[in-house]
C-alpha positions in Angstrom: 168.2 22.7 95.0 165.0 24.1 96.4 161.3 23.5 95.7 159.1 26.4 96.7 155.4 26.8 96.9 153.9 30.3 97.1 150.2 30.9 97.7 149.3 27.6 96.2 145.5 26.9 96.2 143.6 24.1 94.6 139.8 23.4 94.7 138.0 20.3 93.5 134.3 20.6 92.7 134.2 23.8 94.6 135.8 22.4 97.8 139.2 23.8 98.8 141.8 21.0 99.0 144.8 23.4 99.3 144.4 26.9 100.8 147.2 29.4 100.2 150.1 27.0 100.9 153.6 28.5 101.4 156.4 25.9 101.8 160.1 25.7 101.0 161.7 22.3 100.6 165.5 22.1 100.5 167.7 19.4 99.0 169.1 16.7 101.2 166.3 16.9 103.8 163.3 14.7 104.7 160.0 16.4 105.1 157.1 14.6 106.8 153.6 16.0 106.2 151.2 14.9 108.9 147.4 15.5 109.0 144.2 13.7 109.4 142.4 12.2 106.4 141.2 14.9 104.0 143.9 17.3 105.3 145.2 17.9 101.8 148.3 15.8 102.0 147.8 13.7 98.9 146.6 16.7 96.9 149.8 18.5 97.8 151.9 15.6 96.6 149.9 15.4 93.3 150.4 19.1 92.8 154.2 18.7 93.4 154.3 15.9 90.9 152.3 17.9 88.3 149.3 15.5 88.4 146.9 18.1 89.8 147.4 21.6 88.3 147.0 24.3 90.9 144.4 27.1 90.6 146.5 29.9 92.0 150.0 30.4 93.2 153.4 29.2 92.0 155.5 26.0 92.4 159.1 26.7 91.6 162.2 24.5 91.3 165.3 26.5 91.8 163.3 29.6 90.8 161.9 28.1 87.6 158.1 28.0 87.4 156.9 24.4 87.2 153.3 25.1 86.3 153.6 24.2 82.6 156.1 21.4 83.1 154.4 18.0 82.5 154.7 15.2 85.1 157.1 13.1 83.1 159.6 16.0 82.9 159.7 16.9 86.6 162.3 14.3 87.6 159.9 13.1 90.3 159.4 9.6 91.7 156.3 8.8 93.7 155.3 5.8 95.9 151.6 5.4 96.6 149.9 4.0 99.7 148.5 1.3 97.6 151.7 -0.2 96.1 151.7 -0.4 92.3 153.8 -3.0 90.6 153.7 -4.7 87.2 152.3 -8.2 88.0 153.6 -9.8 84.8 157.2 -8.7 85.5 159.7 -10.1 88.0 160.8 -8.1 91.0 164.1 -7.3 89.1 162.3 -6.2 86.0 159.9 -4.1 88.0 162.8 -2.1 89.3 164.6 -2.0 85.9 161.5 -0.9 83.9 161.7 2.9 84.4 165.4 2.9 84.0 165.2 1.2 80.6 162.5 3.7 79.6 164.9 6.5 80.6 167.4 5.1 78.1 170.1 4.1 80.5 172.6 1.5 79.3 172.1 -2.2 80.4 175.0 -2.2 82.8 173.8 0.9 84.6 170.2 -0.4 84.8 171.4 -3.7 86.3 173.7 -2.0 88.8 171.1 0.4 90.1 168.4 -2.3 90.3 170.7 -4.7 92.2 171.9 -1.9 94.5 168.4 -0.9 95.5 167.0 -4.4 95.8 169.8 -5.0 98.3 168.9 -1.8 100.2 165.3 -2.9 100.7 166.3 -6.5 101.5 164.8 -8.1 98.4 167.9 -9.5 96.6 166.8 -13.2 97.3 163.4 -12.4 95.7 164.7 -10.7 92.6 163.2 -13.4 90.2 159.8 -13.7 91.8 156.6 -12.1 90.6 155.0 -9.5 92.9 152.0 -11.9 93.6 154.5 -14.3 95.2 155.5 -11.7 97.8 153.9 -10.4 101.0 152.3 -7.0 101.2 155.3 -5.5 102.8 157.7 -7.0 100.3 155.6 -5.6 97.4 155.7 -2.1 98.9 159.5 -2.6 99.1 159.5 -3.3 95.4 157.7 0.0 94.7 160.2 1.8 97.0 163.2 0.2 95.3 161.9 1.2 91.9 161.5 4.8 93.1 164.9 4.9 94.7 166.6 3.4 91.6 165.4 6.3 89.5 167.6 8.7 91.6 165.0 11.5 91.0 165.6 14.9 92.5 162.2 14.8 94.2 160.9 11.6 96.0 157.3 11.7 97.1 155.8 9.0 99.3 152.0 9.0 100.0 151.4 7.1 103.2 153.4 4.1 101.9 152.9 2.0 105.1 149.2 2.6 105.8 148.0 -0.7 104.3 150.6 -2.8 106.2 150.0 -4.6 109.5 151.3 -2.9 112.7 154.3 -5.1 113.1 155.5 -4.6 109.6 154.9 -0.9 109.7 157.2 -0.7 112.8 159.9 -2.6 111.0 159.8 -0.6 107.8 159.8 2.7 109.7 163.2 1.8 111.1 164.4 0.8 107.6 163.1 3.9 105.9 165.3 6.5 107.7 168.4 4.6 106.7 167.1 4.3 103.1 166.3 8.0 102.9 169.8 8.9 104.1 171.1 7.5 100.9 169.2 9.7 98.5 171.9 12.4 98.6 170.7 15.8 97.5 167.2 14.8 96.7 164.1 16.3 98.4 162.1 13.6 100.2 158.4 14.4 101.1 156.6 11.8 103.1 152.9 12.0 104.1 151.4 10.2 107.1 148.6 10.3 109.6 150.8 8.7 112.3 152.6 11.0 114.7 155.3 8.4 115.4 156.2 8.2 111.7 156.2 12.0 111.3 158.5 12.6 114.3 160.8 9.6 113.6 161.4 10.1 109.9 161.3 13.9 109.3 164.1 16.4 109.5 161.2 18.9 109.4 157.5 18.2 110.1 154.7 20.0 108.2 151.4 19.9 110.0 148.3 20.2 107.7 144.6 20.6 108.5 141.7 21.2 106.2 144.0 22.2 103.3 146.1 24.6 105.3 149.6 24.4 106.7 149.5 25.0 110.5 153.1 24.6 111.5 156.5 23.8 110.0 159.3 23.0 112.4 161.8 20.3 113.6 160.1 17.3 115.2 161.0 18.3 118.8 159.7 21.8 118.2 156.3 20.6 116.9 155.9 18.0 119.7 157.0 20.2 122.6 155.6 23.6 121.3 152.5 22.9 119.1 151.5 26.2 117.6 147.8 25.7 118.5 145.2 23.2 119.7 144.8 21.6 116.2 148.5 20.9 116.0 148.5 19.6 119.6 145.8 17.0 118.8 147.2 16.0 115.4 150.8 15.4 116.6 149.9 13.3 119.6 148.5 9.7 119.6 146.0 9.6 121.2 145.2 13.2 120.6 146.1 15.6 123.4 143.4 16.0 126.0 141.9 19.5 125.9 139.7 21.0 128.6 138.6 24.5 129.7 139.8 26.2 132.8 140.0 29.6 134.5 143.0 31.1 136.2 142.4 33.2 139.3 145.4 34.3 141.2 147.4 31.2 142.1 144.6 28.8 141.4 143.2 27.1 138.3 139.6 25.9 138.3 138.8 23.2 135.7 135.0 23.4 136.2 133.8 19.9 136.9 137.3 18.4 137.0 139.1 20.0 139.9 140.8 23.1 141.4 144.6 23.0 141.6 147.4 25.3 142.6 149.2 26.8 139.6 152.3 24.8 138.9 155.6 26.7 138.7 155.6 27.0 134.9 152.3 28.8 135.0 153.2 31.3 137.7 152.2 34.8 136.7 149.8 33.7 134.0 147.2 36.5 133.7 143.8 35.7 135.2 141.1 34.6 132.7 139.8 31.6 130.8 142.1 29.3 128.9 142.2 26.0 127.1 144.5 23.5 128.9 146.2 20.5 127.2 147.5 17.3 128.8 148.9 14.2 127.1 147.4 10.8 127.8 150.7 9.8 129.4 150.4 12.7 131.9 147.1 11.4 133.4 147.7 8.6 136.0 145.5 6.4 138.1 145.6 7.6 141.8 143.3 6.5 144.6 144.3 9.6 146.6 143.4 12.1 143.8 140.4 14.4 144.3 139.7 14.1 140.5 137.2 11.3 139.8 135.6 10.2 136.6 133.7 7.4 135.0 135.1 4.9 132.6 133.4 5.1 129.1 135.7 2.9 127.1 138.7 0.7 127.6 141.4 -0.3 125.0 144.0 -2.8 125.9 147.1 -2.5 123.6 149.9 -4.9 124.4 151.4 -3.8 127.7 149.3 -0.6 127.9 145.7 0.3 128.6 144.0 3.3 127.1 141.2 4.4 129.5 138.5 6.8 128.2 137.0 8.8 131.0 134.1 11.2 131.5 135.4 13.7 134.1 133.0 16.6 134.8 132.4 18.2 131.5 135.5 16.8 129.9 136.2 13.6 128.0 139.8 12.4 128.7 142.0 9.6 127.6 144.6 8.1 130.0 147.4 5.8 128.9 148.3 3.5 131.8 151.1 1.0 132.0 150.0 -2.6 132.2 146.6 -4.3 131.8 143.9 -2.7 133.9 140.7 -4.7 134.5 138.1 -1.9 134.1 134.5 -2.0 132.9 132.4 0.7 131.4 130.7 2.7 134.1 133.4 2.0 136.7 134.5 5.0 138.8 138.2 5.9 138.5 140.3 8.5 140.3 143.1 10.0 138.3 146.0 12.4 138.9 146.5 15.3 136.4 150.2 16.1 136.2 149.9 19.8 136.6 153.6 20.4 135.7 152.9 19.0 132.2 150.0 21.3 131.4 150.0 23.2 128.1 148.1 26.4 128.0 146.3 27.8 124.9 144.5 31.1 124.6 140.8 31.5 123.7 142.0 31.8 120.1 143.5 28.3 120.3 147.1 29.5 120.1 149.8 28.2 122.4 150.5 30.5 125.4 152.7 28.4 127.7 154.6 25.1 127.0 155.7 23.0 130.0 159.2 22.0 128.7 160.6 25.4 128.4 158.3 27.7 130.4 158.4 29.8 127.2 155.6 32.3 126.7 154.1 33.0 123.3 
């Protein structure tokens, strides 16, 4: 089974929400769609579900045009970011409801409901009402109901976004196992979180302002982002980007520093480039010639995110441990030159550090 989008565009009140989307989803695979808010992720799912008719282009299931197929005939299950359950029904009856509406016999309904409540760890809560559950448990009810339908297409629209951090981490680990049990279904999962996109997807679709920027395996997207937009979207915090000029064996970063070209940039033609460096590849170093000023400090568990003004650039460094820094403090940092990404003036990737591959 394949679900194919060709030239799909959709505008709302004159604003383009989807812009010439070409995608091919194959059965038995999990696709994570990552993008910032207003990237078009929810609109894309609604188009796949038949809830938002497209303006131009085609959506085909195994070659058959789906444009005139109503939502209730598309064999699609959808889980929303704001979990939707029937408050007057028990957990068991919530899961059973769409199966009964589909006309399945009572034994089949019961079997599927019990099987999927067990998968999501809610068997002990089967006779409770949704209001008696935590937020995470209520989202599990919605997920169990969608899984029980055994639809050919399973759409999940940021289902963990409204949960607390600890619960999101727990459910992320559970979801991959749950998705592995959907057989030949197509699973499409949207998120703004790079960790989720990379952890859950067999393929990652990166969207920005209604357009698809890159479709590839998680490692490919992470290590070889097609352009600067992808590089910032797929990293948390976003990849640091700053301008520099290559002249012979040296790179001048304007107000940052001048460094010798690392091995993976040897032979890079002279000229201006946009350089990228992850927050983990900037380190505190009292011996470094690169000095900046602290503009903001975030302490997150055992890590500290230090925002710095360095020359003309604004950088973020992720440092292990808790660092007692104040706004305005000077801070010397080392830029790991061997981890530099290089993008051309057009924003497209020219050199990736992992492979020394040229584009």
